[in-house]
C-alpha positions in Angstrom: 23.2 36.9 -3.4 20.5 38.2 -2.3 19.7 41.7 -1.1 17.8 43.1 2.1 15.1 44.3 -0.3 14.0 40.6 -1.6 11.1 38.7 -0.5 10.3 35.5 -0.2 6.8 34.0 -0.1 6.2 30.4 2.1 3.2 28.8 0.6 1.3 26.0 2.8 -0.9 23.9 0.8 -3.3 21.8 2.8 -4.0 18.0 1.3 -7.3 17.0 0.1 -9.7 14.7 2.0 -8.6 11.4 -0.3 -5.1 12.3 1.1 -5.9 11.7 4.7 -8.3 9.0 4.0 -5.3 6.8 2.2 -3.5 7.9 5.3 -5.7 6.2 7.6 -5.8 3.0 5.5 -2.2 2.8 5.3 -1.9 3.2 8.9 -4.8 0.8 9.5 -3.0 -1.5 7.3 0.6 -1.0 9.2 -1.1 -1.7 12.6 -2.8 -5.4 11.4 0.1 -6.7 9.4 2.3 -5.7 12.8 0.0 -7.4 14.9 -0.3 -10.6 13.1 3.8 -10.4 12.9 4.1 -10.2 16.9 1.0 -13.0 17.2 2.8 -15.3 14.3 6.1 -15.1 16.5 4.5 -15.7 19.9 2.8 -19.0 18.5 6.2 -19.8 17.2 5.0 -19.4 13.8 8.2 -18.2 12.9 7.6 -18.7 8.7 4.4 -16.4 8.8 5.9 -14.1 11.0 8.8 -13.4 8.5 6.5 -12.7 5.9 4.7 -10.4 8.0 7.8 -8.6 8.7 9.1 -8.7 5.4 4.9 -7.5 4.1 5.4 -4.2 6.9 8.9 -3.2 5.6 7.3 -3.1 2.0 4.1 -1.3 3.2 6.2 1.4 5.7 8.9 1.4 2.9 6.3 2.5 0.5 4.6 5.0 2.8 7.8 6.7 3.2 8.5 7.0 -0.5 5.2 8.3 -1.1 5.5 10.6 2.2 9.0 12.1 0.7 7.4 12.0 -2.8 4.4 13.9 -2.0 3.6 17.0 -4.0 6.3 16.6 -7.0 4.1 14.2 -9.1 2.4 17.5 -10.9 5.8 19.3 -11.0 7.1 19.5 -14.6 10.5 20.3 -13.8 10.6 17.4 -11.5 9.4 14.9 -14.4 12.0 12.4 -15.6 12.3 13.2 -19.7 11.0 10.4 -21.9 12.5 8.7 -25.1 
């Protein structure tokens, strides 16, 4: 239970410049892959379009995974124990 006198502090950390640069490169890569997938499908190159859709899903999944895990790499309480 918490008392009325307990104080909670919320800290907001700024992301470093390289994080935003990496996010920009990731977004640009997603746009290029989606554009290639749509163009391949429009030209009836279904094999190439399928490869591009799979690549887009992998890159998007990696971005989502990285976004969810951000800020947890430097926390020792989140590390798994090595045997």
